[in-house]
RODO-2510 file (C-alpha; in nm, 4 decimals, decimal comma):
residues 88
     n   res          X          Y          Z
     1     x     3,4342     0,1213    -2,1092
     2     x     3,0671     0,0034    -2,0290
     3     x     2,9264    -0,2918    -2,2454
     4     x     2,5817    -0,1394    -2,4644
     5     x     2,4064    -0,4291    -2,2482
     6     x     2,4918    -0,2824    -1,8853
     7     x     2,3327     0,0185    -2,0410
     8     x     2,0656    -0,0974    -2,1740
     9     x     2,0067    -0,3045    -1,8466
    10     x     2,0325     0,0452    -1,6665
    11     x     1,7584     0,1834    -1,9330
    12     x     1,5261    -0,0858    -1,8363
    13     x     1,6438    -0,0331    -1,4824
    14     x     1,5391     0,3506    -1,4664
    15     x     1,2329     0,2582    -1,7116
    16     x     1,0565     0,0148    -1,5223
    17     x     1,0615     0,2438    -1,2032
    18     x     0,9911     0,4789    -1,4159
    19     x     0,7088     0,3482    -1,5588
    20     x     0,5854     0,2501    -1,2039
    21     x     0,6161     0,5775    -1,0457
    22     x     0,3870     0,7348    -1,3516
    23     x     0,1471     0,4386    -1,2907
    24     x     0,1317     0,5240    -0,9416
    25     x     0,0553     0,9536    -1,0720
    26     x    -0,1910     0,8531    -1,2787
    27     x    -0,3962     0,6201    -1,0010
    28     x    -0,3426     0,8451    -0,7334
    29     x    -0,5935     1,1116    -0,9954
    30     x    -0,8302     0,8608    -1,0582
    31     x    -0,9460     0,9796    -0,7653
    32     x    -1,0949     1,2829    -0,8337
    33     x    -1,1456     1,5437    -0,5111
    34     x    -1,4618     1,5604    -0,5247
    35     x    -1,5263     1,2395    -0,4670
    36     x    -1,2552     1,2373    -0,2070
    37     x    -1,5158     1,5994     0,0039
    38     x    -1,8225     1,3307    -0,0230
    39     x    -1,6391     1,1250     0,2344
    40     x    -1,5058     1,4124     0,4365
    41     x    -1,8926     1,5002     0,4879
    42     x    -1,9876     1,8153     0,5811
    43     x    -1,6792     1,9433     0,8457
    44     x    -1,5934     2,2431     0,6638
    45     x    -1,2080     2,2391     0,7963
    46     x    -1,1858     1,8796     0,7809
    47     x    -1,2413     1,9191     0,4322
    48     x    -1,0186     2,1665     0,3236
    49     x    -0,7343     1,9878     0,5378
    50     x    -0,8068     1,6805     0,3447
    51     x    -0,7781     1,8943    -0,0204
    52     x    -0,4383     2,1032     0,1294
    53     x    -0,2942     1,7710     0,2016
    54     x    -0,4379     1,5985    -0,1754
    55     x    -0,2376     1,9546    -0,3379
    56     x     0,1117     1,9241    -0,1624
    57     x     0,0905     1,5809    -0,2994
    58     x     0,0085     1,5968    -0,6049
    59     x     0,2319     1,9054    -0,6570
    60     x     0,5115     1,6875    -0,4550
    61     x     0,4327     1,4470    -0,7853
    62     x     0,4085     1,6520    -1,0160
    63     x     0,7350     1,7807    -0,9678
    64     x     0,8653     1,4458    -0,9299
    65     x     0,6680     1,3947    -1,3252
    66     x     0,8560     1,6481    -1,4702
    67     x     1,2555     1,5089    -1,3350
    68     x     1,1649     1,1536    -1,4423
    69     x     1,0733     1,3719    -1,7852
    70     x     1,3683     1,5514    -1,7907
    71     x     1,5213     1,2661    -1,7266
    72     x     1,3962     1,0650    -2,0425
    73     x     1,4157     1,3256    -2,2540
    74     x     1,8037     1,3835    -2,2102
    75     x     1,8705     1,0198    -2,2222
    76     x     1,6581     1,0263    -2,5709
    77     x     1,8865     1,3058    -2,7480
    78     x     2,2303     1,1116    -2,6434
    79     x     2,0985     0,8346    -2,7773
    80     x     2,0201     1,0365    -3,0698
    81     x     2,3032     1,2591    -3,0770
    82     x     2,5067     0,8734    -3,0995
    83     x     2,2559     0,7491    -3,3668
    84     x     2,3235     1,1233    -3,6120
    85     x     2,7760     1,0363    -3,5351
    86     x     2,7548     0,6457    -3,7063
    87     x     2,5879     0,7839    -3,9060
    88     x     2,8430     1,0448    -4,0901
***
């Protein structure tokens, strides 16, 4: 049987990882595409390529964020069910 402290350590490790990922996603959204547009200057093709690339990264990050959220919800549901069982 796995001890509660081992489960808590794993959860904290996961939570730390998720927290770091969410911070990274948030930071990547701080610089708007409009600001990045000004960096490209007047080259419309470069601007289009940059926006497309950025949207691909944002899409991947969004998928990862949804997966993190799903895992946290699943774990929360498990904890809720365990607490409910203990109270019965």
